[in-house]
C-alpha positions, 0 to 999 in steps of 0.5 A: 157540397150543396149542388153540382152544376153541368155546362150541357151546351148552347148556354144551358146548365143542369144543377143538382141539388145534392141532398134532394136529387131535384134538378134545375135547368138554367139558359142565358137570357135573351138579352145576353145571347141565350134562348130565355127558355129557362130561368137565368141564373140572375132569374134565380138570384131574384126568385131565390129572394122571394122564396127566401122571404116567404119561407121565413115568413112561413117559419115565423107564422108557424111559431105564432100558430098563423097559417100563411097557405096561399101567400105569393111573392111576385119578383122583378129582376131589373138588370144593369149593363155598365157592368152588367149586374143586377141593379134592382129586384122588386118584390111584391108580397102577397099575403091572405087577409086573415084578420091579423092585427097590425103589430103582427103583420108588422112582425111578419113583414119584418122577418121578410125583410131580414131573411138570409137572402135579404143579408146576403145581397150586395148593398148596391143592389136596390130592393123595392119590397111592398106587402099587400094583405088581401 
């Protein structure tokens, strides 16, 4: 088992990661009867995409003796209404300018674009992924 999810009340849950004991609370979004005071479940999907991309890029970077400290991913989730689902995730990856050649940048971007979460998302979900090396 990976985690437990307990419905607390008022459209909120507490999620416990069993291996580490760390917790995440969720709340329904304001456009779906919630207060929007925590990540919504669909926010976690979009955020998980960004975390997976930058983590897999970090793993590859380590094998290439490259340090990606300070890299970040800004994610935007776009909801559709009929049926209610995530229609698009926009992910903008910003990486440190560390003098990498174009081949190395391309390798790292390909790794980000093929992370396990990308491969797990439904093909109807539009992904708009961009990279900036600053």
